C-alpha positions in Angstrom: 25.5 0.6 57.4 28.7 2.3 55.9 31.3 -0.6 56.7 30.9 -2.0 53.1 29.5 -5.4 54.3 26.1 -6.6 53.8 23.1 -6.8 56.1 23.5 -10.7 56.6 27.4 -10.2 57.2 26.8 -7.2 59.7 24.2 -9.7 61.2 26.5 -12.5 61.6 28.9 -10.5 63.3 26.6 -9.3 65.9 25.1 -6.1 64.8 21.6 -5.5 66.2 19.1 -5.9 63.3 17.6 -2.4 63.2 21.6 -1.3 62.5 22.1 -3.8 60.1 19.1 -2.9 57.8 16.9 -0.1 57.2 14.1 -2.2 58.5 11.1 0.1 57.3 12.1 -0.8 53.4 10.7 -4.2 51.9 13.4 -4.2 49.2 16.3 -4.4 52.5 14.3 -7.5 53.9 14.2 -9.3 50.3 17.7 -8.4 49.9 18.5 -10.0 53.2 17.1 -13.2 52.3 18.7 -13.5 49.4 22.0 -12.5 50.7 21.8 -14.8 53.6 21.9 -17.9 51.2 25.0 -16.5 49.4 26.5 -16.2 52.7 26.0 -19.7 53.4 28.2 -20.9 50.5 31.2 -19.2 52.1 33.5 -20.9 54.9 33.1 -19.9 58.5 29.9 -17.8 57.7 28.6 -18.1 61.1 25.1 -18.6 60.5 22.7 -20.4 63.3 22.3 -24.3 63.3 19.2 -26.1 64.4 21.0 -27.2 67.9 21.6 -23.3 68.0 17.8 -22.7 67.7 17.2 -25.5 70.3 19.2 -24.3 73.0 17.5 -20.4 72.7 15.7 -19.6 76.0 12.0 -18.9 75.2 10.4 -15.5 76.2 10.7 -12.2 74.1 14.0 -12.2 71.9 17.0 -9.8 72.8 18.9 -7.9 70.1 21.6 -10.6 70.0 19.0 -13.4 69.6 16.9 -11.2 67.2 19.9 -11.1 65.0 20.5 -14.4 64.9 16.5 -15.7 64.4 16.9 -13.2 61.6 19.4 -15.2 60.0 18.1 -18.1 60.7 14.6 -17.3 58.8 16.9 -16.7 55.6 18.8 -19.9 55.9 19.2 -22.2 53.0 18.6 -25.3 54.9 14.8 -25.4 55.4 14.9 -27.3 58.3 16.8 -24.7 59.7 14.1 -21.9 58.8 11.0 -24.1 59.9 13.0 -24.2 63.5 13.2 -20.7 63.6 9.4 -19.9 62.7 8.7 -20.8 66.3 10.8 -18.4 68.2 9.5 -15.9 65.2 6.2 -14.8 67.2 7.8 -14.0 69.9 10.3 -11.1 68.3 7.7 -8.4 66.6 10.6 -6.9 64.8 10.9 -10.1 62.6 7.7 -10.1 61.5 8.7 -9.2 57.8 10.6 -12.4 57.6 7.4 -14.3 59.1 5.9 -12.8 56.0 8.5 -14.0 53.4 8.8 -17.1 54.4 5.1 -17.3 54.0 5.7 -17.5 50.4 8.5 -20.0 50.6 9.1 -22.3 48.2 9.4 -25.3 50.8 6.0 -26.3 51.8 6.7 -27.4 55.3 8.3 -23.9 56.1 5.3 -22.1 54.0 2.8 -24.1 55.8 4.3 -23.4 59.5 5.0 -19.8 58.7 1.4 -19.6 57.5 0.1 -21.0 60.9 2.1 -18.8 62.8 1.4 -15.2 61.2 -2.4 -16.9 61.3 -2.5 -17.1 65.0 -0.5 -13.5 65.9 -1.5 -11.6 63.0 -3.0 -8.4 64.0 -3.4 -4.6 63.2 0.7 -4.7 63.6 0.5 -6.7 60.0 0.0 -3.5 58.2 3.4 -2.0 58.7 4.2 -4.8 56.5 1.8 -3.7 53.7 4.6 -2.9 51.1 6.5 -5.9 51.5 3.4 -8.3 51.3 2.3 -6.4 48.1 5.6 -7.2 46.7 5.5 -10.8 47.2 1.4 -11.0 46.2 3.1 -11.1 42.8 4.9 -14.2 43.5 3.0 -17.6 42.9 3.1 -18.2 46.4 2.3 -15.0 47.8 -1.7 -14.7 47.9 -2.1 -15.9 51.6 -0.4 -12.8 53.3 -2.2 -10.6 50.8 -5.8 -12.2 51.5 -4.8 -12.1 55.6 -3.9 -8.4 55.6 -7.1 -7.2 53.4 -8.9 -9.1 56.2 -7.1 -7.4 59.0 -7.7 -4.1 57.4 -11.1 -4.6 56.5 -11.6 -6.0 60.2 -8.8 -4.1 62.6 -8.8 -0.3 63.5 -10.2 2.2 60.7 -7.1 4.9 62.0 -4.7 2.1 60.8 -6.4 1.9 57.2 -6.1 5.8 57.1 -2.6 5.9 58.3 -1.8 3.9 55.4 -3.6 6.5 53.1 -0.3 8.5 53.0 2.6 5.7 52.6 5.0 6.3 50.3 4.2 3.3 48.1 1.5 3.9 45.7 -0.1 0.1 45.6 0.1 0.4 49.6 -2.4 3.8 49.2 -4.5 2.2 46.6 -5.3 -0.8 49.0 -5.6 1.5 51.5 -7.9 3.9 49.7 -10.2 0.8 48.1 -10.6 -0.4 51.7 -11.5 3.3 53.5 -13.9 3.8 50.9 -15.6 0.2 51.4 -15.7 1.0 55.2 -16.6 4.6 55.0 -13.7 5.8 57.0 -13.8 9.0 55.1 -15.7 12.0 54.9 -16.7 13.2 51.2 -14.7 16.3 52.1 -11.4 14.3 53.2 -12.1 12.4 50.1 -12.0 15.4 47.9 -8.9 16.5 49.2 -7.5 13.5 49.2 -8.6 12.9 45.2 -6.8 16.3 45.0 -3.3 15.6 47.0 -2.3 12.6 45.7 0.0 11.8 42.6 -1.4 8.3 41.8 -4.1 7.9 39.3 -6.4 5.5 40.6 -6.3 6.9 44.3 -7.2 10.2 42.7 -10.3 8.6 40.5 -11.6 6.1 43.1 -11.5 9.1 45.8 -13.0 11.7 43.5 -15.8 8.9 42.7 -16.6 8.2 46.3 -16.6 11.9 47.1 -19.5 12.3 44.7 -21.7 9.6 45.4 -24.8 11.0 46.4 -23.4 14.1 46.6 -25.8 17.3 46.1 -26.1 21.3 46.5 -24.9 21.4 50.0 -21.7 19.7 49.2 -20.5 21.9 46.5 -18.1 23.9 48.6 -16.6 20.8 50.6 -16.5 18.4 47.4 -16.7 20.4 44.0 -14.9 22.9 44.8 -11.5 20.9 45.7 -12.0 18.9 42.9 -12.3 21.8 40.1 -9.4 23.6 41.5 -7.2 20.1 41.6 -4.5 19.8 39.5 -4.4 16.2 37.7 -7.3 16.3 34.4 -9.1 13.2 36.1 -9.9 15.0 39.2 -11.2 18.2 37.3 -13.0 16.2 35.3 -14.8 14.7 38.2 -15.6 18.1 39.7 -16.8 19.6 36.0 -19.2 16.1 36.3 -20.2 17.0 39.8 -21.5 20.7 38.5 -24.6 18.5 37.5 -25.2 16.8 40.6 -24.7 20.2 42.3 -27.6 21.5 40.0 -24.5 24.5 38.6 -24.5 23.3 35.0 -23.7 27.0 33.6 -20.6 27.2 35.7 -19.3 24.2 33.4 -18.4 27.2 30.3 -15.8 28.2 32.7 -14.2 24.9 31.8 -15.0 24.5 27.9 -11.4 25.8 27.2 -9.4 23.7 29.6 -5.5 22.4 28.8 -7.2 18.9 28.9 -9.3 17.2 26.5 -11.1 15.3 29.2 -12.0 18.0 31.2 -13.4 20.0 28.1 -15.2 17.1 26.8 -17.1 16.7 30.6 -17.6 20.5 30.5 -19.7 20.0 27.2 -21.5 17.4 28.3 -22.9 19.2 31.5 -23.3 22.2 29.4 -25.7 19.9 27.2 -27.6 18.5 30.0 -28.2 22.0 31.4 -29.6 22.9 27.7 -26.7 25.2 26.4 -24.9 24.4 23.2 -21.3 24.6 23.4 -20.3 24.8 19.8 -21.5 28.4 19.7 -19.4 29.6 23.1 -16.3 28.0 21.0 -17.3 29.9 18.0 -17.4 33.5 19.9 -14.2 32.4 22.2 -12.1 32.1 19.0 -12.7 35.9 18.4 -10.8 36.7 21.5 -8.0 33.5 21.3 -5.5 35.4 23.4 -8.1 35.0 26.5 -9.0 31.2 25.5 -5.9 29.9 23.6 -7.7 26.0 24.0 -10.9 27.5 22.2 -9.7 26.5 18.9 -9.2 22.9 20.3 -12.6 22.4 21.4 -14.2 24.0 18.4 -12.5 21.2 16.8 -13.3 18.4 18.9 -17.3 19.6 18.4 -17.3 21.5 15.4 -17.6 20.9 11.7 -15.3 21.3 8.8 -17.3 24.3 8.0 -15.2 25.9 10.8 -11.8 25.6 9.2 -12.5 28.7 8.0 -12.0 30.0 11.7 -9.2 28.0 12.8 -6.8 28.5 9.5 -6.1 32.3 10.4 -5.2 31.0 14.1 -2.4 29.0 12.7 -0.7 32.6 12.6 -1.7 33.6 15.7 1.5 35.2 17.5 0.8 33.0 21.0 2.1 29.5 20.3 -0.2 27.7 22.2 -3.2 29.0 20.0 -1.7 28.3 16.7 -0.7 24.3 18.1 -4.4 24.2 19.2 -5.6 25.6 15.8 -3.5 22.6 14.0 -5.1 20.2 16.3 -8.5 21.1 15.8 -7.9 21.3 11.8 -6.6 17.5 12.5 -9.3 16.3 14.4 -11.9 18.0 12.0 -10.2 16.3 9.0 -9.7 19.9 7.1 -5.9 19.8 6.7 -4.3 21.3 4.0 -0.7 19.8 3.6 0.9 22.9 1.7 -0.3 25.3 4.5 0.9 23.1 7.5 4.1 22.2 6.4 5.8 25.5 7.1 4.6 25.2 10.5 7.3 22.5 10.8 10.0 25.6 11.1 7.6 27.0 13.7 10.1 28.3 16.7 7.5 26.6 19.2 8.3 22.7 19.9 4.2 22.6 20.9 3.5 24.0 17.3 6.0 21.7 15.5 4.8 18.9 17.3 1.2 19.6 16.1 2.1 20.3 12.4 4.1 16.7 12.5 1.1 14.8 13.6 -1.0 16.5 11.3 1.3 15.9 8.3 1.4 12.1 9.2 -1.4 10.8 7.1 0.0 12.8 4.2 3.5 11.9 4.4 4.1 10.0 1.4 3.0 13.2 -0.5 5.6 15.5 0.9 9.0 16.2 -1.0 11.7 14.4 0.8 14.7 16.3 -0.2 12.6 18.9 2.0 12.5 16.9 4.7 16.1 15.7 4.3 17.1 19.3 4.7 15.7 19.6 7.8 17.8 16.9 9.6 21.0 19.1 9.6 22.6 20.0 13.4 21.9 23.5 13.0 18.0 23.0 13.1 16.3 22.7 16.2 15.6 19.3 17.6 11.7 19.3 17.4 11.7 20.2 13.6 14.5 17.7 13.3 12.7 14.8 14.8 9.2 16.1 13.1 11.3 15.5 9.7 12.8 12.2 10.2 9.4 10.9 11.7 7.5 12.1 8.7 10.6 10.3 6.2 10.2 7.7 7.9 6.2 7.6 7.4 6.6 8.5 3.8 9.3 5.7 2.8 6.6 3.0 4.7 3.9 4.4 2.7 6.1 3.7 -0.6 7.3 0.5 0.8 3.5 -0.6 1.0 2.6 0.6 -2.4 0.1 2.8 -1.0 1.9 6.0 -3.1 3.6 4.9 -6.0 6.7 7.0 -7.0 9.9 8.4 -6.3 
């Protein structure tokens, strides 16, 4: 496939289908469909004709015939495409093009393709799942998606499970929904998949299904893998699962999780078990080096009276503690611009970003010259970005008359 020709030209020159294009790629099939129409406009294009199709022998298609049928199925003449559909059923390698023709712009071609596919579709349609999902976005692409879902719901379970490892996220989402609906995976398998898949929808769907009806005996196989997962939405499901398994107290370990979602779930589970998380946060803030996110948690559930605990943490040696402390003060509406402003020059980018967010509501009151002085090239980029955003917020506030002044 490195001869400089496109797949349509290679097929027209006699190259077998599997050598002419990447048959596993949905984009390759759609590109072939478009390229054949371009090739047809050229002289001596060597495309099939209706007479050639009438003269082709019945039965399994040879590699040469398969290549000609592929070109015919993409031909700009609808009568040629329609004539080729009768032979496509005997060429399994052309299933993707049969799927494409089910969304054809010409009604006779589209109807014939749908009839052929409906008569022949079986578990092998799953191999074209990625292409089906792409075509489903088109106006006429719903037929093959409905057919695929029917095949997956009623077909062999292993075919559905195999799609859970597909490279395409949309395919994994479809397979996950059907696998859960059919009960094809155990709770432990669902938990492992929630912890390892890189798609958020699959993670959440599998985690929720794994926890549905879970009891104390499912802690090791279901809840523990969720708690150890990297994605925060999966860990949060695991923390919620602690309540289902009667282990409310273990949620305390997640009060200082790096994710606000997980921290919120941990507080909920502790409260359900009769424990107030606020005193725990206050005690953790006494040793912030061990619990850098304790300041964030205190801001999320504390009151303005906790600002006295948080202000000293804005000068803590650990950048994470400083950043969380600034965010917590912002959450408690306890920001003092004159004390936060020096943190725009903090060596930590995370602290600078937190300071910039905290100062945004007070941008109109900030000294414009002070901010402009931080736009020079010798100033670290995080500080330049924060200063520029604050300047824009300041100008916007003055333009709206929210803060009359120079």
